[in-house]
N, C-alpha and C positions, 0 to 999 in steps of 0.2 A: 243524870239520873238514869236509872235502869228501867226497863220495861217490865211489867208484871205479866208473867206467863200463866194462863189458866191451867188448872189441873185437868188432865184428860179423864174421861169417865170410862176408861178401859176396864173391862171385867177382871176381877182377881182370878189369877190362875190357881186352880186347886193344886196343893202340893201332893206328892205321892204318899199314900198311906203307909205308915210304918207298922210292923207287927205289934209294937207295944202301944199303939194309939188306942184310946178308948173308942167304943162305937159311938158315932155321932148321933146326936139327938134329932128327932124329927123336926122339932121347932127351930133348930139351928139351920138345917137344910132348907126348910120352908122359908125362913127369913132371908137366907142368901138368894133363893130363887125369886122372892118378891122384890128384893132390892135390885137384882139384876134386871128384872122386867121393868121396874120403874125407871132405872137409868137408861135402858134401851129406848124408852118413851121420852127421855129427857125431861122428866117431871120432878118437881121438888116434893119433899115429904108433905108439905102443906097442901099442894095441889092434889096429890093422890088421896091424902087423908080426907080432904073436903069432899071429894067425889064418893069416898067410901062411907062417909058419915062417922069417922072416928077422929080422935085428936092426933095431931102430928107426933106428940110425945108417945102415944100408944103405938102408932105405926112404927116409929123408930125402935121401940122396945121389941116389937114383933120381928122387925128386920134383923135386929141384933141377937135374936134367939132368946130373949129374956122373958118373954111372955108366951104362954101356951094359949093361943087364941081358940075361941069356940068355932064350931063349924059355920055358924052364922057370920062371924067376923071374917073368917077365911073367904067365905062366899062374897061378902061385901067388898073386901080388898081386891079379890081376883076380878070381880065385876068392874071395879074402878080402873083396873089395869087392862080391861077388855080381853080377858082370857077366861077360859072355862075352868071349872074345878077339876075336870078330868085331865086337861092339859097341864095344869099346875101340879096336881098330885102325881101324875105320871113322870113329870120332870124331876120331882123330889125323889120319887122311888128309884128312878134311874141313877140319880146322884148317890143315893144310899147303896145301891148295888155296886157302883164303882168304888165307893169308899170302903166297902166291906169285902172287895175282891181279895182273895188271898195273894200275898206277895209273889208266890210261886206261879200264879196265873199271869203275871205281867211279864212281858217280853219286850226288850228294846226294839223299836221299829223306827230307826232314823230320828231318834229323839222324842218319839211319841210313844205312849203306852198302848199296848195292844194285848188282847187276850189270846192265849195259846190253848188250842183244843187238843185233848188227848184221846186216843182211841181206846 
């Protein structure tokens, strides 16, 4: 018999934005950020949802960017993840800035993306 190997919870690497890509929606980036933070804490949907006072199904839909949560729901979920609203919204805004950076601003830097500044 073979051994069962567990899946690692490595974060998804964001792909480089293409010029033809549509602008990402706030709810999608918020969901990605919430899922990443939950995985960092090694919590299940059920555990985090219970702490936030929402159903696991609702939290799953928020994480997948299918629901547009109210500010109260975002506060409850961020509190369950022991993060502040400012930390969460700043992280989402940073992701949005990166996603919307013009392709001409990205320069190869040893396999990593970097911003080039022009005078």
